[in-house]
N, C-alpha and C positions, 0 to 999 in steps of 0.2 A: 770877401769876407762877408758874413751874416749880416741880412738888412734889420735885426732886431738885437735887442739884448735876452741873452738865452732867460729860459724859466727855470728860477731857482727850486723850484720842488721837484720839476724834471731831471735837473741835473743830480738832486739827491737822491731819487729814487733809482738813478742808474748808477749812481755811486754805491747804494745800497745793496742794488742786486748783483752787480759784478763782485763786490765785496763777500756776498754770501756764496753766490758760485763759486769764486776762487777757495775760498777757506772750507766748504764740502759743508762743514756745520757748524756753527758760529754763536757764541752767546752776545748781547746789546753789550757786553762789556769789551767782548773782541770789535764789535763792529765799531763801539766810539772809539776805541784807542787805533784802530786802523783808520777810519775816516775822519775823529778828529769833530763828527757832527754833535750837536745836542743831540741827550737822549731822546728828549721829548720827537724829536726832529725823526731820528730813525726810527722810534716805535710808530711814529707817523707812516712812515715811509712802508713799514714791514706790513703794519695792517691792511696799507692799501694793495702790497705785491700778494698777499694772502688772500685777499679778496679776490685780484682778479687772478688767483691760482700760478701764480710763477715762484713762491716759496709757501713752506708748510713749517707749524710751529710743533714740536714736540711736546707734548703737556707734562710727559716723564721728567726731562731732562731741562726743558725750557731752553730749548738750541733752536736754531732756524737751518733749513736749508733748502736748496733749491730743487725745484719739481723739473719732470719731463718738459714741461710746457716752455721753458727755457729754450730748450732746442729749435723750437719754431721761430727764434729769432736769428737763427743762424742759416736756415734753411734756402735764402737767397742766396748767401754768398758761397754755399757747400754744392748747391745746382750751379752757379757760373761756374766754379772753380772744376767740376767735375764735367761740366759740357765741354771746356777749355781744355783739359787733358785727351778729354774724348775726337775733339775736331783736331787738334794738333797736327797728329799724321794726314790725316784726310786734305788738310789746306797746302800741306808742304808737298807731298805727290800732286795736287793741283797744279801747284808753282811749277813744280818739274814738267808737268804733262805740257801748258800752254805755255809758261814763259812768264804769264803778266799776275799780278799779286791777287790776291783775295783778302776780303776783310769778311767774319762773324760775327754777325749782331744782334742782341735780344732787345725787348723791351724794356726800358728803364725808366715808367712812371710815363709820362709822354712824348720821349725822347728813344731815338734807338739808340745803345752803349756798345760799342765796338770793342766785343771780348778777346778776340784775338784777330791777329793779322799775318800776312807773309811778306809783307812789305820788307824788300832793302832799301834801307834810306844813300842811296846813291845817285836817284833821280827825283829832282827836288818838285815834279809836279806831280810825284807820285806819292810822296810823304808826307805821314801819319802815323800816329801810334797806338796800340789798343787805350782803351778808355774816354777815346776821343767820341763825343756824339754827334747823333746825323738828326736833323727833324724827318718826323712822320711825312708830314704831306709832300713834300719835295725832295728828299732824298732817294734815291732806289732802291736803299735799305730798309726805310721806311714804308715806301709804297709796296714794298714786296710781303713786307708784314701785316700792314694793316688789310691787304688784298685777300689773303688767305687766312688769316688769322678767324677763329669762331665767329660768328655774327655778334655773340652777345659781347665779346670785346672790342670788335670793331666800331657798334653803336655807343659803347661806351668814350671809348676815343673819340670818336665822331662830334658827341654831343660835347665833350670838353672841350675838343680842339673850336668848336664853332657856337660855343657859349659865348651870349652878352647882352647886354640891357636890351629894354624893348627898342631904343634909337638903332642898335644892329640888328634885331632880330630878321629883319626881311632881307638884308644883305647877306647874313650868315646865313640864314636856309638855302639862299640861291649858292652861296658857294659851296654848301654841306653838298646839296645835289651834282656841282660841277665835278666835286671830288668823289662823289659816290661812282658818277658816271667814268670818272676816268680811273677808279679801284676796278670796275667793271670791264673795262680794256683790259688793264693788266692780268684779270683772271683766265681772261680769254687768250691772250698771249703767250699767260707763261712764266713771264720774267716782268721785270721793271725798269724803266729809265729813268734818270733824273730830271728834273725842271731845268731846263737851260738856265735860268737864271740864278738859278740853285748853285750852280757848277761857278758861275762868274763870282757872285757870293762869298762863296766858301775858301774861294783862291786856290781853285783847283784849276783853272786856267785851260792851260794846253791837255789836261786829263780829262776821260771822264768812264763811263763803264755801265753795268747793268746787275740787277740783281734777282735770283731766284729763294721760294722759300724754301725753309727744312720745316719739313711737314712731319708730325707724329699725331696717330690718330686723325688723321685728315684734316689737321689743323695746324697752323705755322707756328712753331714754337720760337722761331730764328730766321732769319734770312744771310742769305750768302751771295758775295758780290765778286766781281771780276773787274778790276781798272785797268786799262790802258790810254797809251797817247793817242790825241787826234790824228797827229801827224805821219803815227806810223798805221792806224785802221781808221776805214771810216764805221759808222755804228751799223750799217747792214753786213760790212766784211765781218766785223766782229762778231755779231749775231748768228754768221752761217759758218765759221771756224770756232767761236770760243762756248758759245751758249750751250752746245751737247755737252762740252766735258764738266760745262759750270753745272748743267743739272742733274748729269752723272753721278759726279761727286756730291752735290743734296741729296740725293737718292739713297746711294752710298751712307752717308752720314747719318741721312732717316733711319734705315734700317738696323746701324749699330747702338745708336740712342735706344731705339726699341728693342734691342736685344737685352743692352746693360741696364736698361730701366729695371 
């Protein structure tokens, strides 16, 4: 549930933009009939959208149409959808090779969004679906991304995660230094493990895992994990037997993404 009431002007603007985009070319009358909004409201929304270059008006016919800039609004969805299609076969091959499930995650604001998973829902400790989110600083998916993303992105994310008022500043700075040391260790090792407390709090319980970055142009665009039951493998055994295959899958996926971009 949203924390606040919706901003009506934003709702109206989105309604008008959706209709302009759907109708192709539209008149003020058509937009009024379709939206049931007052004409003056529609005009204000149109003027704003024209100012921001999402809509253009044809002076000769008086009709409105969407500009190419509206395509930018779907870029994130299209990239995620395309990445899922590219990565799907790679995750399936990895599952067949190592016998344990994997997750592919991308940055979504200040968390990692699990875009794709090869988990089968027959082992309760390993269950979750695509669309789940993992924290940046405590999950292995988040740590692998943070450690290997470009420096500007990492600095922005850490600044956000450790921001606070004056009273929290000293504590935040100390915590950030600790986080940066942890991320340096991840870069040195080439893979990330989760914070043990995160595993307990997240309900993973009997399961754990680790993650590696998916690199394009030398920087992480995603992270790839493997999950396994602690009763079946120790972390030391898993890094020896599973990590090489996970890294190979991430490298192959990186090459495929770079080739198809």
